[in-house]
BAMILO-339324 format. One line per 10 residues: their letters; for each residue y, x negated, z of C-alpha. Coordinates in pm, whole numbers. Layout:
<nodes>
a = Y,X,Z ~ ...
</nodes>
This chain:
<nodes>
mveirpfsgi = 10173,-9943,7555 ~ 10119,-10163,7880 ~ 10416,-10432,7907 ~ 10327,-10692,8091 ~ 10640,-10981,8162 ~ 10622,-11312,8368 ~ 10862,-11327,8669 ~ 11073,-11562,8840 ~ 10821,-11511,9157 ~ 10949,-11568,9574
hydeekigsm = 10723,-11786,9812 ~ 10725,-11950,10082 ~ 10794,-12331,10125 ~ 10468,-12506,10323 ~ 10702,-12789,10470 ~ 10948,-12520,10644 ~ 10614,-12294,10781 ~ 10380,-12577,10808 ~ 10059,-12353,10610 ~ 10050,-12102,10456
ekvitqpydk = 9726,-11974,10702 ~ 9958,-11931,10951 ~ 10179,-11665,10708 ~ 9948,-11443,10480 ~ 9819,-11140,10594 ~ 9609,-10802,10464 ~ 9813,-10520,10354 ~ 10053,-10360,10523 ~ 9832,-10045,10532 ~ 9477,-10252,10620
iplelqdkyy = 9709,-10418,10954 ~ 9662,-10247,11298 ~ 9789,-10277,11609 ~ 9586,-10580,11729 ~ 9589,-10819,11406 ~ 9962,-10744,11342 ~ 9972,-10867,11752 ~ 9771,-11222,11591 ~ 9995,-11240,11322 ~ 10304,-11258,11509
gkseynfcrl = 10168,-11473,11731 ~ 10047,-11686,11422 ~ 10435,-11786,11323 ~ 10765,-11698,11287 ~ 10771,-11692,10981 ~ 10435,-11477,10999 ~ 10475,-11225,10649 ~ 10360,-10949,10850 ~ 10732,-10946,11004 ~ 10825,-10827,10659
ilpkeeeryk = 10530,-10584,10586 ~ 10486,-10424,10929 ~ 10818,-10486,11193 ~ 10755,-10411,11542 ~ 11084,-10352,11541 ~ 11182,-9982,11572 ~ 11457,-9960,11287 ~ 11175,-10211,11059 ~ 11318,-10160,10757 ~ 11647,-10289,10843
aaeerlhkwl = 11454,-10513,11108 ~ 11291,-10628,10763 ~ 11579,-10652,10519 ~ 11778,-10892,10799 ~ 11500,-11125,10835 ~ 11425,-11158,10433 ~ 11779,-11220,10353 ~ 11757,-11493,10698 ~ 11486,-11687,10567 ~ 11598,-11675,10193
kekvlvsdek = 11912,-11855,10351 ~ 11703,-12098,10574 ~ 11568,-12154,10248 ~ 11166,-12083,10416 ~ 11168,-11843,10123 ~ 11265,-12006,9760 ~ 11189,-11846,9421 ~ 11052,-12052,9149 ~ 11273,-12210,8833 ~ 11110,-12045,8528
pcvyvyyqef = 10940,-11733,8514 ~ 10562,-11770,8549 ~ 10263,-11505,8571 ~ 10076,-11642,8935 ~ 9628,-11665,8813 ~ 9520,-11559,9186 ~ 9114,-11602,9215 ~ 8976,-11452,9539 ~ 8637,-11615,9676 ~ 8410,-11435,9916
evlgksytrk = 8073,-11294,10023 ~ 8005,-10975,10076 ~ 7609,-10844,10119 ~ 7465,-11153,10094 ~ 7580,-11219,9806 ~ 7863,-11478,9669 ~ 8154,-11364,9439 ~ 8467,-11486,9283 ~ 8715,-11205,9152 ~ 8959,-11331,8890
gfisavklhp = 9323,-11191,8783 ~ 9674,-11299,8796 ~ 9981,-11166,8871 ~ 10318,-11025,8634 ~ 10538,-10766,8604 ~ 10420,-10446,8478 ~ 10633,-10145,8303 ~ 10592,-9825,8527 ~ 10521,-9502,8341 ~ 10548,-9158,8512
feegvvlphe = 10085,-9102,8491 ~ 10182,-8825,8250 ~ 10322,-9070,8015 ~ 9886,-9155,8022 ~ 9967,-9575,8007 ~ 9937,-9631,8357 ~ 9677,-9434,8527 ~ 9552,-9352,8887 ~ 9184,-9276,8982 ~ 9219,-9111,9346
qthkgpkidr = 9432,-8835,9502 ~ 9738,-8961,9737 ~ 9922,-8821,10047 ~ 10323,-8802,10039 ~ 10304,-8979,10414 ~ 10285,-9319,10301 ~ 10490,-9274,9997 ~ 10846,-9214,10201 ~ 10733,-9520,10446 ~ 10736,-9760,10176
lnmlsatekn = 11059,-9613,9978 ~ 11233,-9696,10284 ~ 11057,-10042,10253 ~ 11174,-10107,9871 ~ 11544,-9930,9976 ~ 11597,-10177,10230 ~ 11474,-10476,10079 ~ 11455,-10498,9699 ~ 11191,-10641,9670 ~ 10829,-10599,9590
lepgfmlysd = 10697,-10769,9885 ~ 10347,-10666,9810 ~ 10179,-10645,9470 ~ 10000,-10368,9329 ~ 9642,-10348,9139 ~ 9512,-10241,8821 ~ 9216,-10270,8608 ~ 9261,-10328,8230 ~ 8985,-10399,7965 ~ 8959,-10769,7858
penttigifd = 8541,-10763,7669 ~ 8647,-11121,7486 ~ 8730,-11240,7843 ~ 9051,-11383,7621 ~ 9215,-11400,7962 ~ 8937,-11520,8161 ~ 8943,-11886,7940 ~ 9332,-11860,7975 ~ 9291,-11854,8361 ~ 8977,-12051,8384
easkdeaefe = 9180,-12334,8251 ~ 9498,-12328,8422 ~ 9251,-12332,8720 ~ 9157,-12681,8667 ~ 9471,-12787,8828 ~ 9500,-12830,9185 ~ 9586,-12518,9305 ~ 9947,-12383,9409 ~ 9824,-12217,9708 ~ 9501,-12238,9863
vedeygvksq = 9424,-12025,10217 ~ 9117,-11892,10415 ~ 9165,-11587,10549 ~ 9015,-11403,10861 ~ 8729,-11281,10700 ~ 8673,-11587,10511 ~ 8786,-11471,10191 ~ 8927,-11806,10057 ~ 9232,-11736,9816 ~ 9384,-11983,9504
vwriespski = 9718,-11939,9352 ~ 9859,-12077,9044 ~ 10106,-12044,8821 ~ 10092,-12045,8394 ~ 10431,-12109,8298 ~ 10382,-12169,7899 ~ 10504,-11889,7679 ~ 10249,-11927,7436 ~ 9982,-11854,7669 ~ 10116,-11555,7844
kkiqevlkdq = 10148,-11429,7519 ~ 9828,-11424,7443 ~ 9769,-11228,7786 ~ 10026,-10966,7693 ~ 9814,-10905,7353 ~ 9542,-10824,7533 ~ 9737,-10592,7767 ~ 9951,-10434,7469 ~ 9774,-10118,7339 ~ 9540,-10053,7683
qvviadghhr = 9525,-9770,7929 ~ 9521,-9955,8238 ~ 9431,-9798,8577 ~ 9526,-9843,8931 ~ 9263,-10005,9118 ~ 9488,-9983,9487 ~ 9753,-9900,9612 ~ 9878,-9599,9443 ~ 10146,-9457,9703 ~ 10314,-9828,9621
yetavtyrdq = 10329,-9791,9260 ~ 10440,-9417,9322 ~ 10741,-9502,9507 ~ 10821,-9818,9193 ~ 10906,-9487,8954 ~ 11064,-9279,9253 ~ 11257,-9603,9328 ~ 11291,-9688,8989 ~ 11451,-9287,8907 ~ 11702,-9307,9207
irekmewded = 11887,-9651,9064 ~ 11827,-9569,8730 ~ 12096,-9268,8808 ~ 12327,-9485,8990 ~ 12439,-9737,8761 ~ 12356,-9880,8421 ~ 12082,-10040,8346 ~ 11873,-10191,8044 ~ 11444,-10239,7958 ~ 11504,-10575,8118
safnyrmtym = 11618,-10476,8420 ~ 11381,-10571,8706 ~ 11327,-10228,8911 ~ 11193,-10060,8598 ~ 10863,-10309,8676 ~ 10588,-10428,8900 ~ 10500,-10654,9075 ~ 10095,-10597,9013 ~ 9817,-10769,9074 ~ 9547,-10730,8742
vpvedpglvv = 9151,-10719,8675 ~ 8965,-10707,8374 ~ 8714,-10443,8432 ~ 8403,-10694,8280 ~ 8531,-10929,8570 ~ 8167,-11015,8751 ~ 8362,-11110,9088 ~ 8577,-10694,9041 ~ 8340,-10613,9343 ~ 8346,-10236,9452
lpghrllleh = 8235,-10075,9814 ~ 8076,-9760,9904 ~ 8297,-9515,10113 ~ 8004,-9331,10314 ~ 8099,-9028,10433 ~ 8058,-8849,10787 ~ 8186,-8507,10850 ~ 8382,-8472,11205 ~ 8296,-8091,11292 ~ 8031,-7946,11063
efteehlqsi = 7633,-7964,11140 ~ 7351,-8013,10956 ~ 7116,-7791,10961 ~ 6746,-7712,10862 ~ 6899,-7421,10657 ~ 7116,-7626,10474 ~ 6829,-7875,10388 ~ 6575,-7600,10253 ~ 6859,-7514,10010 ~ 6944,-7880,9890
eeyfvisdve = 6547,-7897,9786 ~ 6608,-7651,9554 ~ 6819,-7963,9376 ~ 6699,-8260,9535 ~ 6389,-8440,9558 ~ 6399,-8500,9974 ~ 6186,-8801,10133 ~ 6211,-9001,10479 ~ 6324,-9285,10458 ~ 6298,-9613,10697
dvdeflsdnd = 6505,-9859,10506 ~ 6862,-9703,10421 ~ 6942,-9981,10208 ~ 6646,-9973,9977 ~ 6657,-9676,9885 ~ 6976,-9650,9820 ~ 6922,-9993,9574 ~ 6598,-9823,9414 ~ 6803,-9521,9347 ~ 7127,-9701,9214
dttafvvydg = 7034,-9521,8835 ~ 7088,-9158,8969 ~ 7242,-8963,9231 ~ 7177,-9014,9551 ~ 7226,-8983,9930 ~ 7037,-9067,10257 ~ 7158,-8816,10577 ~ 7121,-8923,10926 ~ 7175,-8631,11180 ~ 7095,-8871,11487
kkyiglrlkg = 6758,-8792,11490 ~ 6620,-8877,11100 ~ 6707,-9037,10814 ~ 6651,-8816,10466 ~ 6639,-8958,10077 ~ 6835,-8714,9856 ~ 6712,-8814,9478 ~ 6868,-8579,9261 ~ 6608,-8352,9016 ~ 6818,-8356,8712
rssiekffpd = 7234,-8260,8659 ~ 7180,-7935,8452 ~ 7015,-7725,8763 ~ 7347,-7868,8952 ~ 7616,-7769,8643 ~ 7671,-7354,8824 ~ 7916,-7596,9116 ~ 8139,-7731,8869 ~ 8438,-7630,8686 ~ 8411,-7573,8318
dysedyksld = 8701,-7861,8234 ~ 8455,-8126,8413 ~ 8432,-8402,8185 ~ 8072,-8534,8151 ~ 8137,-8861,8326 ~ 8293,-8698,8611 ~ 8014,-8503,8723 ~ 7813,-8783,8693 ~ 7971,-8937,8953 ~ 7788,-8913,9286
vvvlrdvife = 8080,-8829,9501 ~ 8176,-8575,9346 ~ 7786,-8416,9347 ~ 7790,-8450,9743 ~ 8202,-8309,9712 ~ 8085,-7975,9519 ~ 7706,-7952,9551 ~ 7630,-8037,9943 ~ 7962,-8033,10113 ~ 8143,-7687,9956
gimktgkldi = 7839,-7529,9751 ~ 7571,-7537,9993 ~ 7747,-7632,10349 ~ 8024,-7391,10310 ~ 8315,-7694,10424 ~ 8583,-7581,10217 ~ 8830,-7824,10216 ~ 8793,-8123,10416 ~ 9086,-8314,10560 ~ 9092,-8671,10651
detisyerwa = 9080,-8799,10991 ~ 9000,-8436,11052 ~ 8696,-8277,10968 ~ 8591,-8560,10788 ~ 8613,-8965,10755 ~ 8488,-9220,10594 ~ 8331,-9561,10645 ~ 8276,-9923,10442 ~ 7977,-10024,10643 ~ 7670,-9811,10629
edaldkvkkr = 7541,-9919,11015 ~ 7913,-9894,11133 ~ 7915,-9498,10988 ~ 7571,-9452,11201 ~ 7661,-9611,11490 ~ 7917,-9282,11446 ~ 7683,-9018,11464 ~ 7463,-9224,11684 ~ 7794,-9204,11958 ~ 7842,-8812,11855
datvaflvna = 8176,-8949,11719 ~ 8072,-8808,11402 ~ 7767,-8466,11313 ~ 7669,-8631,11028 ~ 7672,-8959,10802 ~ 7603,-8962,10414 ~ 7563,-9262,10309 ~ 7585,-9323,9905 ~ 7613,-9591,9671 ~ 7893,-9723,9562
trpeqvlkta = 8083,-9620,9267 ~ 8103,-9877,8953 ~ 8425,-10015,8794 ~ 8321,-9879,8484 ~ 8276,-9558,8575 ~ 8670,-9554,8737 ~ 8754,-9679,8446 ~ 8592,-9409,8228 ~ 8729,-9109,8494 ~ 9081,-9235,8512
kngermpeks = 9133,-9272,8072 ~ 8986,-8884,8105 ~ 9285,-8731,8287 ~ 9075,-8700,8645 ~ 9156,-8797,8963 ~ 8821,-8907,9217 ~ 8789,-8786,9561 ~ 9008,-8918,9833 ~ 8813,-9268,9921 ~ 8551,-9292,9638
tdfypkvnsg = 8657,-9690,9557 ~ 8668,-9945,9800 ~ 8769,-10271,9587 ~ 8683,-10531,9802 ~ 8820,-10778,9894 ~ 9207,-10721,9993 ~ 9492,-10852,9778 ~ 9637,-11101,10045 ~ 10001,-11055,10172 ~ 10278,-11317,10120
fvimdigkkq = 10139,-11578,9824 ~ 10421,-11444,9646 ~ 10757,-11131,9578 ~ 10884,-11015,9347 ~ 11311,-10905,9394 ~ 11374,-10598,9181 ~ 11788,-10609,9279 ~ 11980,-10378,9083 ~ 12104,-10692,8872 ~ 11800,-10872,8851
kll = 11673,-10922,8515 ~ 11316,-10999,8348 ~ 11314,-11217,8046
</nodes>
């Protein structure tokens, strides 16, 4: 059972900071050094100074800065518990979208409980870093991102009604993404949202590391003190989006092999399972074949189209415990059939033997510069595939999804201090 609750969010006082454009950021793991410098130059109150401080003792710096901003009332708390409607308007690949969702407190469940489900594999490093930050600040500084199902559009109707009012915050980021935030305080409306989600399983779209970190932190605190179900550390601030939302965009994660060569012998073996063709327009080929499994291979010399002949022919490459949904994923076919089955790559390690690119032109450019040996361009995984796979208890290969755009950081913070309670 999914349990969501409103919370009294902590947010900037615009009168103190001048403009939200000066303080909002990309998520901490999407801030390279040059962007970190840019954020620092924007404002002494930029949110990057909390989520990714430059100081060597970054966790201590974040803790001290947070307390200072609260004391100076640069950051203030809402008086009433709310859920926060959050819309993002953006353009990508020549089309305009509005992604619609809401931010609330979501009760934490370890994955084995089958309530909150992962869809990708994760790494150890980021979990340690975020656990240190969570322990120092006792705040959810950034929201996670989850998917739920709402075929009747009940929640979207509530959000659209709220969006008729003037937004509490409205700002455009450096990538041209326009964010708008509204509060919903009405207990009856919040209850309707809770009713839609209560019997569901929800799936993490983005923020696996931060979710697992929150569960670890919860367990550590439970061992040290008395607690009850209303204790705020039992929950995680989360951005929730219905999988039916037309604005829920997933971009492809194109694969680049960094060491393994793609040979004529590989192509001859692939021909047993795929129709092979020369490709002139990469985007057109992938778009025309988005109803099946298809790839474009670029080795620096030519573009080769691969279109799967039939699924029965590749069954031998899959373990018996794969579900039909999992075997239909393009990224699984690419990994199991072409990489491991035909090219014999073995396990590929991120940034050592394989890397990933969001944009096709960037992937192709790396091969042209010989920063990679070969590029495999793919179609994007569909949101409904993410939901089905996760509910089957399976995890997709790394970088199978790229939900676009990223959720901006700096609009709202959730206090999970040891004495903090949720209503």
